[in-house]
C-alpha atoms as one frame of an Amber mdcrd trajectory, in Angstrom:
protein
 -13.125  -2.949  49.914 -14.293  -6.272  49.910 -14.352  -8.245  46.355 -11.627
  -5.930  44.925  -8.175  -7.162  43.924  -5.341  -4.982  43.750  -3.127  -4.902
  40.350   0.795  -5.184  41.283   2.761  -1.922  40.518   4.260  -1.754  37.033
   7.746  -2.277  38.647   6.295  -5.872  39.959   4.796  -6.956  36.510   7.388
  -8.928  34.312   6.468  -8.797  30.505   7.223 -11.319  28.361   8.137 -10.530
  24.644   7.357 -13.079  21.978  10.382 -14.366  20.177  10.939 -12.994  16.364
   9.780 -16.105  15.000   6.680 -15.954  17.432   5.701 -12.695  15.649   6.434
 -13.389  12.084   4.311 -16.408  12.682   1.594 -14.190  14.092   2.177 -11.754
  11.243   1.489 -14.375   8.559  -1.403 -16.155  10.198  -3.506 -12.603  10.551
  -2.239 -11.300   7.309  -3.891 -14.360   5.577  -6.763 -13.999   7.583  -7.168
 -10.237   6.062  -6.334 -11.588   2.510  -9.327 -13.815   2.775 -11.381 -10.751
   3.257 -10.511  -8.849   0.135 -12.949  -8.401  -2.623 -10.569  -9.605  -5.309
 -11.762  -8.545  -8.860 -12.289 -10.527 -11.988 -10.011 -11.411 -14.580 -12.074
  -9.075 -16.764 -12.075  -6.122 -14.650  -8.209  -6.633 -14.256  -7.987  -6.689
 -17.739 -10.409  -3.867 -18.340  -8.668  -1.494 -16.018  -5.067  -2.697 -17.227
  -6.071  -1.301 -20.673  -7.338   2.146 -19.335  -3.954   2.677 -17.523  -1.943
   1.603 -20.527  -4.096   4.065 -22.859  -4.134   6.708 -20.427  -0.227   6.487
 -19.995  -0.047   6.471 -23.766  -2.322   9.787 -24.265  -0.464  11.518 -21.467
   3.098  10.534 -22.864   1.802  11.998 -26.447   0.533  14.972 -24.877   3.672
  15.643 -22.697   5.983  14.824 -25.797   3.938  17.262 -27.844   4.471  20.020
 -25.271   8.368  19.128 -25.015   8.762  19.506 -28.903   6.499  22.971 -29.213
   8.861  24.253 -26.080  12.152  23.201 -28.126  10.848  24.856 -31.155  10.415
  28.054 -29.504  13.518  27.966 -27.423  15.284  27.592 -30.758  13.026  30.244
 -32.207  14.011  32.619 -29.321  17.271  32.206 -29.423
C-alpha cells in the first residue's frame, strides 16, 4: 500500500537500556515534579492532627490497659 511504512520485526529492533544513574536521575526529577503538586497541610493543621493522634493513642492505651487489668483479675479469681 502506498504511504505506509513497515515496522521492522521485533528481532531486528535494538532496545537501549538507560544506565542505572540515568534511571535514578529520571526518578528524582519526576519525584520532584510530583511533590510540587502536593497540597501540603499548614503548620496549624499538622499540630492539630498530631494532638488528635496522641490523644486517641492515650485513650486507646488506657482502655486496653483497663481491659488487661480486668482480665488479669478475672483469671486470678478463676484460678
